[in-house]
N, C-alpha and C positions, 0 to 999 in steps of 0.2 A: 505494499499499498506506501504511496507515494507521499510526500508531507504535505502537498499540495492539498491533498484530496481527507488526509487525516485532519488540517486545520480548518477545514472546510466542515466537518465535521462538529468540531470544537466549536466554532462558532456556531453552529446551527443549534447547541442546545441551549440556549438560553439565549434570546434578542434584546434581552433588556439590556440597561444603561451598566445593569453590572457584572454583567458576565464582560465588557469591554475594560469597564474598572478592575477587575480581577483579574483581566489579563496585562493590562498596562502593572498593576503593581508586582507580579508575578513576573513581569519585564524587568521591574526595578531593583527587587528586592532577592529573588530565590536567585532567577537568571545569572547572573555575575558571581554569585557564589560559585555554580555548577562551572562557567568557562573561566574562572583563575587557571592561571597556568600550571599551579601547585595542587589543583584538584581531582583527587582519584581517578576521576571521571574518563574512561579512553577517549581518545580522539575522535574516532567514527561517531560516539553517542555525543559528544561537545556537535559534533560535525551538525549530525540532526536536529538539534535541541536549537543552531542556529538558523539550520534550515525553518524550521515550526514557528518563530519567532516573525521570521519575515515573511513566509505567508502569513503567518496568523495577521501582521501591521499591514499587508498588502489589503485583505479579506475586509477589516472593522471601517479601513478608508477608503472601502470602496462602495458605487453606489448598490451594489448588490447587497451591503451586507446591512441596507437598511436604516441607517441611523449616522450621525454625524460625529465623528471622532471629536471627545472632547479631552480636558488634560482632567487628571484625577480628582476625585470633590475635593473640596472641602472638607468635607466631613471626616473623609478617610486622614487627609491629611493631618486632622484634627487630632484625634485617635490613636495617631502617632507622637503626637506633643503628650497627649494630657496622659494616656497611660505609661509612659517612663515615668512622668509626676507623678503620680500614684507612687511610684515604689520609692521616689526622691522623698515623698512625703511619710510613710510607712519608715524607714531609715532613720529619718532626721526624727522621729516621734520617738523610737527606741533609744537614739543615743542620744536624747533628751533628758533622761532614766538617770544617766551617769552610770547603770546600775547593771545594766543588760538585762535586769530581770524582767523578762514579758509580763509579770504584775503588775506593775509598777508603770506599763504603756499606757497613756491615754492620748489616741490620738484627737479628737476634741479639745483637750485641754492645749495638746504641742499648736494646733492650730488657733486656738485663739489667743494665745500668747503671738502667734508670729502671724497675726491678720492682716495686718498693717505690710509686711513684707510680700504677704502673698494675692495680695490687692494690687499693689504695685509689679508681681513678677506676672499678673492677668493681662496687665492695663499696657505690659511691655511686650507679652505674646499677642495680644490685640493687634501691636500697632506694627508690630514687625512681617507677620504673616496676614495679619489684614483680614483676618475675621468676624465676622457681623456677630451679632446679639445671637440669630438661632445658634450657627458654630459654637461660640464659647459657653452656651447653653449646656453641649456634651460635656467639660467638665465635671459640673455639677451629676449628669445623669450616671456618670462611671461612679458616680460617689464616693471618689478617692480624695475629696476635699471636704466631707464630716466626718464626724466619728464613727468609727468601726474599729473590729479588734486586729491585732495585729499576732498572726503567729508564728513557732518556729517555720508552721511547711510554707506560710505564704511567704518569708522572707527565703526560706529557699528555693522557690520560683522566682523570686527577686535578683536574688545571686545566681542562676542561672544552674546551680542543682551544687553550689560550692562543696559544700557539708556532705555531700554523696547520697542519694537516696534510701532512707530506712527499709529495712527487709526483714523490720519484728517491732514490737509495741518498747520495745529498749530503746533501740534504735529510733521511733520517734520522737521520745522521749531523752534522749540526747539535743535533739533539736533547740528543746528550750535550755541548756547551759548556757547560762553564758560569755563562756569562752566559745563558746559555737557560733553566737549569737551575735558577737560583737564580730567574729572574721566574717559571718555571713555579711553584715552589715556593709564589712567594707565592701567587701565582694561586687555586694547591690549597688551600694553608691557610684563606683568604677564605670560599674556597664548599663544600670540605668540612666545615669549623667549624660554617659556617650550616646545611648539610643535617644534621651532626649532633646540633644543639642543638634543629635541627624536628622533630628522630627523637626525641629524648630526653620532650621538651614534648608532643610528640604521646601516649607512652605512657605519660607521666604522666595527661593527661588521660582517657587509656580505661582504666588503673587507678583511676582515682578517688582518685587521691594529693591530699589537703590544701592549699588554695595558700600557706595561710602552715607547711606543712611543708618540702611538694615546692618552694617558688621557692628559699629555700636551698639547696637541697639539687641543683639549677639551677646556680645558682651555683659551687655546689664543683665540680659536674662539667665546668664551662668554666673554671674555674681549671686542674685539672688536663687536660682537652685541648688548653687555647692552651698551656702549658707544653710537652706531649709535639711540639706543631705545630713550637716553636721553637727545638727538638733540646736546650736546658736551661733550667734556672729562671729564670723571668722575661724570656725573650728571645721568647716566645710574644704573637699577638696580643692586644690586650686583651680580657678578656670583655665588657663595656661597645662595643666594635664590632662583635664576634660578634650581640650583644643588638639593635645597631642591623640589620646587615644583614640579620636574622631577618626586625625589625620590617616593613622593606621588600620583601622577598623573596618573606617566606610569610603572614606576618599578614593582609595584605589581602587575597586570593585565599581565603581560609578563612571569612572575613568578610561576604564582601560576599553580600550576597539569594541572589544564584545558585549559592553554591559548593554546597549540597546538604548542608552540615553541618550538624549536630542544633542547635539553639537555646542543650542545655545546654552540648554543646559550645564553642560560642560564647562562652559566660558564664567558661563555667572560661577559655579561653585571653583574654579578656579579664582576667579574673581575674590570671591568670599575668604579661603583659605590663605591667600595673600595678604589681603587685609586683617586677617583675626591675625596670623602671624606676627604683622607689626605692631596692632593693639596690645597683644600680649605677651611682646617682648619673648618670645619663640625663640626668635632665631637670631639671639643678641646672648653670648657664655658669661658665662663665671666674669671673664676680663672687660667685660664691656663691650668685644670684638664682635660683630659680625663672619 
């Protein structure tokens, strides 16, 4: 069966806008990882995936597909921002206890104490990403910005399984141990802040936010996010560290030739990387020389 025929059947599964958005999200999120030079996939498989992606793009862009090609919806972009922000809030609430005892955690109290910072963060996200009221409401719909329970299991998920999946009741109880909780918080802060940065940059690029205005806003957003994750002002991961993790974990996959990202978007991503590198002082060494 040819790539053209398979692609046609895939498009025919669902003619709704959701199908189109799903394809575009797959092309941005999943395809780059499989096509990376160090990915374990065989070259023949990689070539087939490139063919499918190309044929799908042609079909969804054609008149025969019966719909207009649009960019990824604001709603999906917003979930990539506010989802990781939930992990940031949970980690911050745990770190704020200073004991890393989950019984001491109150997300509601933490958010009440940091309400002004949260509102400033939301305002900065709105300005940077161009989100309107309905899209900003997604942050409330997800439930991370109101009181909820933080468990060892939820921290395990936020940290990408850093502590290892429990295989018994004893293993499950181990996730509540303060030393394990503290380690999961450190890993979760790195992981979720890096994903959060990817989300806000992707939304800013999609919104067409000019780099000269957007890059300082990204730094502002990172400042608030890092402080929230730390549990108190000045205790979070440094924004420069988040940026460097993003530049290694996300940017290469978006810029490589087989990523599927549009050339204009790649140019904007490069511009954001260069501007953020300068603003955060990443390119300057300890001796002050570049």
